[in-house]
C-alpha angles and dihedrals in degrees: 000000000000115000116215125203112252127224092000096107134296113310103183114133086222130026094240130239095279094049109137095034118113117209123188112206119204124172134051147246113033119311098068097027091052088056087051095047090053092053093045089049088065099047110278122140102243117194112193116201112207135179114267116257097007110042127182114345086231086077086074103031128102139083096260125044112180112187087004089292127135114234092201096057099066089054103046092039095045117137094012136119118229121220126171116227127159102223092188091063120080092228092048088052089054092052092048088051090053093052092045092052086062095047137090098209136024118200118194135163105188123127111280111275097033096102089047092056091051092055091253099112108161089233092057090043091054091059091065095030112027095174093058117126111208113204112198119189117188142146098258107007137255094291138039132065095287093049094102096049124101108258120187121184093261092059091050090049087052100046091039092060104249100107094055092059097040118098140016121326097240096049137065116278112282138210125246095241094251133065092263097159091059092045097049092050086050090052092048090047091051090051090049092051092052091048089049089052093054087049089051092052090059099040108017091233130121126209145186119277108204111196116176120193097226091051093050089055093044089055087060094054097094111205097344092123101051092038086065099033097042107018099034089232124138113199113229138184113290103170117221095349136071116230113264092358111113142204094023107118147107110273129193126246134206092255091051092253120132125236125190114217118192107189101140098127113088097241092045092049090055091053088050092053088051091051087052091049086240104115086155088073093069091051096047112105090225091064107014092101138043092243093044092050088048090054093049099037097133098052092043091051090051092053095051091043092057086055100046094045088067095056131072107243090247094055091041092054093044089056094048095044090050089051094050093246113145105241138147144163120257102253134222126193090267092055091051092056090051100046117106090209094059089048095048094053092039087239084162124051127191126207130179115258113204093230108015094044120212104027117188127199141158113285129235116292139229100038117232117206096212107023108023122184119239142190100247100171142001123249109299129240117263106284094357092144098040091113096044093050104034094041107028098035104029100027097233116156126242092250092049091051088049090052093050091049092049086055097048095248096118 
């Protein structure tokens, strides 16, 4: 994998489709910052405003901290510029206003009303920057009885319906293992920002994008609502399987690996039965149709498991792939680094970290043929771009910047 230099200037082969857009990111942790990351990935200039001295808590978060360094921060803050600004100080608020006046998009994920208390009401911002798009990511949205409440991603996952259907049926609801609620809200916020940009191209006017975590999760819940309201059916936790969809499960192998096989469509199940040297299964009334296989899921899974348990995972996957049956191992990070498909598509990109050395992370997705995004730099040091922004963008002198820093404004 190619190792790109970090923080030595942008190294992307193309500027990206969002080049020329300036995004101001305010907020912390994940929902707002992930939105900023996505925009930066596709070429936008993202200026992240952080509290002086402490910065975003994401600088400290993460399970592993080699050399006292967060392994999460370089990812979520990639392609961004760090500028310190005390948003609780009137002078800091004025500086933020000056930067926002020169921006296309403002991203924030504070509680509703916070911007307004700081003199940064979107309506006021629009008077001096009418094309500004304000992206607001919160737990419950800007309106409604729950709007003022604190709302982390986990709460949005619970109220949006995801937690109830995640996990094994005989256990309490589980989490997915990642901060999916925050990330979904950020993805929807980004979609909203891009839609608002298209509207601005036609009209010249900006607007507010209101992305609520619980609604972003709800948007992923498929037909859960009409299943209850129309069909009288409440979705429940089903572990690794889908109700009435079979075979679609994780199966054992001879070398104790796990392989997921998804052969629930009639034609695909025929191919699976042939690969198993059991063409009779496809003719058996218990398994011949989608509905029949769903009704006899447990016994069919047992038949398949007895077959897979006698084969090493590599041989099993070779047989299934040759037969045209969707199947794959359940990957860990180690598996991803070793996989030739990941390598061929450059799904993992490695940059040089000044202290940690080679630093791998997921690349930019989706891939664009003409103006692809790129990881140009890892997350910056706190205040790394103060001079660039305050002097070059706002025109402040070195003495003025030093005075503001001495007083804790920047």
